[in-house]
Structure formats: C-alpha cells, structure tokens
C-alpha positions as CSV (number, residue, x, y, z in Angstrom):
1,M,10.8,-13.6,5.8
2,F,9.6,-10.2,7.0
3,E,7.5,-9.5,10.1
4,A,5.1,-6.6,10.8
5,V,5.3,-5.5,14.4
6,E,3.0,-3.2,16.4
7,F,4.1,-1.4,19.5
8,I,1.6,0.3,21.8
9,E,2.5,2.5,24.7
10,A,-0.6,3.1,26.9
11,P,-0.7,6.0,29.4
12,G,0.2,4.7,32.9
13,Q,1.9,1.6,31.6
14,P,5.6,1.0,32.4
15,G,6.5,0.4,28.7
16,P,5.2,-0.5,25.3
17,S,3.7,-3.8,24.4
18,E,5.1,-5.5,21.3
19,T,2.9,-7.7,19.0
20,V,4.0,-9.5,15.9
21,L,1.2,-8.9,13.5
22,G,2.4,-11.6,11.1
23,Q,5.3,-13.0,9.2
24,Y,5.4,-12.6,5.4
25,P,7.6,-13.9,2.6
26,D,7.5,-10.5,0.9
27,E,8.4,-7.1,2.4
28,T,5.5,-5.5,0.5
29,E,2.9,-7.7,2.2
30,A,4.4,-7.0,5.6
31,V,4.2,-3.2,4.9
32,Q,0.6,-3.6,3.9
33,A,-0.2,-5.4,7.1
34,A,1.4,-2.6,9.1
35,R,-0.6,0.0,7.2
36,T,-3.8,-1.9,7.8
37,A,-3.1,-2.1,11.5
38,K,-2.4,1.6,11.6
39,V,-5.7,2.4,10.0
40,A,-7.5,0.1,12.4
41,F,-5.8,1.7,15.4
42,A,-6.7,5.2,14.2
43,G,-10.4,4.1,14.3
44,T,-10.2,3.3,18.0
45,A,-9.8,6.8,19.4
46,S,-7.3,5.4,21.8
47,K,-5.1,7.7,23.9
48,A,-2.2,5.3,23.5
49,Y,0.7,6.0,21.3
50,A,1.4,3.3,18.7
51,W,4.0,2.6,16.0
52,W,4.6,-0.1,13.5
53,V,7.8,-1.5,12.0
54,V,8.6,-4.0,9.3
55,R,11.8,-5.8,9.7
56,Q,13.4,-9.1,8.6
57,Q,12.4,-11.8,11.1
58,G,14.4,-11.3,14.3
59,A,16.3,-8.3,13.0
60,Q,16.8,-5.1,15.0
61,L,16.8,-2.7,12.0
62,A,13.5,-1.7,10.5
63,H,12.7,-1.6,6.8
64,F,9.5,0.5,7.4
65,I,8.4,2.7,10.2
66,A,5.1,4.6,10.9
67,D,3.4,6.0,14.0
68,S,0.0,6.9,15.2
69,K,0.7,10.7,15.5
70,S,1.8,11.2,12.0
71,D,0.9,10.4,8.4
72,K,4.5,10.1,7.5
73,E,6.2,6.8,6.7
74,F,9.9,6.1,6.7
75,V,12.4,3.5,5.5
76,L,16.0,3.1,6.7
77,D,18.7,3.9,4.1
78,L,21.3,1.3,5.0
79,T,24.1,3.0,3.1
80,S,23.8,6.2,5.1
81,G,21.9,5.1,8.2
82,Q,19.4,7.8,7.7
83,L,15.6,7.6,7.9
84,V,14.0,8.6,4.5
85,E,10.4,9.6,4.2
86,V,8.4,7.5,1.8
C-alpha cells in the first residue's frame, strides 16, 4: 500500500500540518492523488508553503516529492540516495 501525504506550513504556525490524503494499492494512483492535491492548493492563492509525498504506508522514505513553489517533481533513487527530477 502507498499513501499520498500533504504537508502545509502556514505563516505564524509552529510547524507543518500533515494530512494523509489517502491510501492506494498502486504507487501510480497515489502520485495522481498528490498531483491533484497540488493543483487544488495552487488554486487557493494561499500564502502557506505546501509539499506532497508518496511513500509506502508508514515509511520514512518518499517515492515521489513535489512542492507548491516549483513545478518540479522528484523521486528518490534508492541505489544512490539521490533525488532525481521526473
């Protein structure tokens, strides 16, 4: 199982909020959910900073990473430990 997770750091707040957007049997579905949430956030004109990750349920390493200040998306290359732009 994979989960799509949204983090939002609002100005003046002590730290980011973490929301699991959903759990999916397929990594592709989880990435699509994260991309959909990113588009929705961009339409809010919020001053907050947000980022989205896809990871295996309960894992600390991400399979997909995107943030609200960039159009770039990344995956983690587990063989090298490097972020690779998609």
